[in-house]
C-alpha positions in Angstrom: 113.2 70.6 108.6 116.0 72.0 106.5 116.6 70.6 103.1 119.4 67.9 103.1 122.8 69.0 102.5 124.9 67.4 99.8 128.6 67.1 99.9 131.0 67.6 97.2 132.6 64.3 97.8 129.2 62.6 97.2 128.8 60.4 94.1 127.2 62.9 91.5 125.2 59.8 90.0 123.3 59.8 93.2 122.7 63.5 93.7 119.1 63.9 92.3 117.4 67.3 92.8 120.1 68.3 95.2 119.3 65.7 97.6 115.7 67.0 98.1 112.5 65.4 96.5 110.3 68.4 97.4 110.0 71.8 95.6 112.7 73.5 97.7 115.5 75.4 96.1 118.0 72.7 94.8 121.5 74.5 95.3 122.4 76.6 98.3 125.0 77.1 101.0 124.6 77.0 104.7 126.1 79.9 106.9 129.4 78.9 108.2 129.5 75.6 106.3 131.4 74.6 103.3 128.9 71.9 102.2 127.2 72.6 98.9 126.4 71.4 95.5 129.3 72.1 93.1 127.7 74.0 90.1 131.1 74.3 88.3 131.4 70.4 87.4 128.5 70.4 84.8 124.8 69.2 85.3 124.1 67.1 88.3 121.3 65.5 86.4 122.4 62.7 84.0 119.3 61.5 82.5 120.8 60.5 79.2 123.3 58.1 81.0 121.6 57.3 84.2 118.3 55.5 84.2 117.6 56.0 87.8 117.9 59.8 87.2 115.5 59.7 84.3 112.9 57.7 86.1 113.2 60.0 89.2 112.5 63.1 86.8 109.4 61.4 85.3 108.0 60.8 88.9 108.8 64.2 89.9 107.0 65.8 87.0 104.1 63.7 87.5 103.9 64.6 91.3 104.8 68.2 91.5 103.4 71.0 89.3 106.5 73.2 89.7 108.9 70.4 89.9 111.4 72.2 87.4 111.2 75.4 89.3 114.1 74.3 91.7 116.4 73.0 88.8 119.3 75.0 87.3 119.4 75.7 83.5 121.9 73.0 82.7 119.9 70.2 84.5 116.7 71.3 82.7 118.5 71.2 79.5 119.9 67.7 80.2 116.2 66.6 80.9 115.0 67.9 77.7 117.8 66.2 75.9 117.1 62.8 77.6 113.5 63.0 76.6 114.3 64.0 73.0 116.6 61.1 72.7 113.9 58.6 74.1 111.3 60.2 71.8 113.6 59.6 68.8 113.9 56.0 69.9 110.1 55.7 70.0 109.8 57.1 66.6 112.7 55.0 65.0 111.3 51.8 66.6 107.8 52.6 65.4 109.0 53.3 61.8 111.1 50.1 61.9 108.2 48.0 63.2 105.7 49.3 60.5 108.4 48.6 57.9 108.9 44.9 59.2 105.2 44.3 59.2 104.8 45.5 55.7 107.6 43.3 54.5 106.3 40.4 56.5 102.8 40.8 55.0 104.4 40.8 51.6 106.1 37.6 52.4 102.9 36.0 53.7 101.0 37.1 50.5 103.7 35.4 48.4 103.5 32.2 50.3 99.7 32.1 50.2 99.8 32.7 46.5 102.2 30.0 45.8 100.5 27.6 48.3 96.7 28.3 48.8 96.4 26.0 51.6 98.1 28.5 53.9 95.5 31.3 53.0 92.8 29.0 54.4 95.0 28.2 57.3 95.4 31.8 58.2 91.6 32.7 57.9 90.3 33.2 61.5 87.0 31.5 62.5 84.1 34.0 62.7 81.7 31.9 64.7 81.9 29.4 67.6 80.5 26.7 65.5 83.5 27.3 63.1 85.8 27.2 66.1 84.4 23.8 67.0 84.6 22.4 63.5 88.1 23.7 62.8 89.8 21.0 64.7 91.9 23.8 66.3 91.2 22.8 70.0 92.0 19.4 71.6 88.8 17.3 71.4 88.6 16.9 75.2 89.3 20.5 75.8 86.7 21.7 73.4 83.9 19.6 75.0 84.9 21.1 78.5 85.2 24.7 77.1 81.7 24.5 75.3 80.0 23.0 78.1 80.4 26.1 80.2 77.6 28.5 80.9 79.3 31.2 78.9 78.4 29.4 75.6 74.7 28.6 76.7 72.4 31.5 75.5 69.4 32.4 77.4 66.4 34.8 77.0 68.6 37.4 79.0 72.0 36.4 77.7 73.6 36.4 74.3 76.9 34.6 73.9 79.5 37.2 72.9 81.1 36.9 69.2 84.3 35.4 68.5 85.5 38.9 67.4 84.5 40.4 70.6 86.4 37.9 72.7 89.5 38.1 70.4 89.5 42.0 70.8 89.3 41.5 74.6 86.1 43.3 74.6 84.1 40.2 76.4 85.6 38.3 79.5 85.4 34.6 79.1 84.4 32.8 82.2 84.8 28.9 81.9 83.4 26.5 84.4 86.5 25.2 86.2 84.7 22.0 87.2 84.7 20.8 83.6 88.4 21.7 83.1 89.5 19.7 86.2 88.5 16.5 84.2 91.4 17.2 81.6 93.9 19.0 84.0 97.2 17.3 85.0 99.1 18.6 88.2 102.7 19.1 86.8 104.2 20.1 90.1 102.4 21.3 93.3 99.7 23.6 92.4 100.8 24.0 88.9 98.3 22.6 86.2 98.3 21.9 82.5 95.8 20.8 79.9 96.0 20.2 76.1 94.6 23.3 74.6 95.4 22.8 71.0 95.1 19.6 68.8 98.0 17.7 67.5 96.9 18.1 64.2 96.6 21.9 64.4 100.1 22.0 66.0 101.4 20.1 63.1 100.1 22.6 60.6 101.2 25.7 62.7 104.8 24.3 62.6 104.6 23.6 59.0 103.5 27.1 58.3 106.3 28.5 60.5 108.9 26.5 58.7 107.5 27.6 55.2 107.6 31.2 56.4 111.3 30.8 57.7 112.2 29.6 54.3 110.4 32.5 52.6 112.1 34.9 54.9 115.6 33.5 54.4 115.1 34.1 50.5 114.6 37.8 51.4 117.4 40.2 50.5 116.2 42.3 53.4 119.1 42.4 56.2 116.4 42.4 58.8 115.4 39.1 57.8 118.8 37.6 57.3 119.4 34.1 58.4 120.6 33.6 62.0 119.5 37.0 63.3 117.4 37.3 66.4 115.4 40.0 64.8 114.0 37.5 62.3 112.9 35.3 65.0 111.1 38.0 66.9 109.3 39.0 63.7 107.6 35.6 63.5 105.4 36.9 66.2 103.8 39.1 63.6 102.9 36.2 61.4 
């Protein structure tokens, strides 16, 4: 079939690829018809301002080897500009994130130096035995978890290390039957169970409050009191 014709009266924000998603020529006139894309009003593609245009172009580039062959020079330049703008955003956010991580680590180091108990608190366990003795998990939950076959070594099976689990390299499979004993049904088909112990939660809250105080003392505007950015950065602690 012939490629779809686009009227000058159509909204330019909806004219992507001249109305065709294939690799046919984008702009043309049909004999005896005044229906055509207006090439005098600037680029049809508005990737810098229209998210739908940008995503459409990304899909087209992935699907069709000669996708840009049907684009005019202005639209191609607009796509290149949109890509460069997003690349600059990635670079700037990566730079900001790295800077913030460094400043946060400096704040953590200061707190641990002033109050050594937090240095011990932040040290992750290296063995499952340390996890059991740390008091991090709720007592009932810990019993249910460590009764699972996953934590019972055999002649043909070695229990994965804590590190491999934390890195996502090993899949943890717990026996649901043991967990059922400690589950509560909050609403239909939605269950909960006490994962962390109350004492660990109290310590975690204490550490978070201490770090908030430390960050509020900072002269860095990124960590100024009352900013949403400061709260988000607590995820890195």
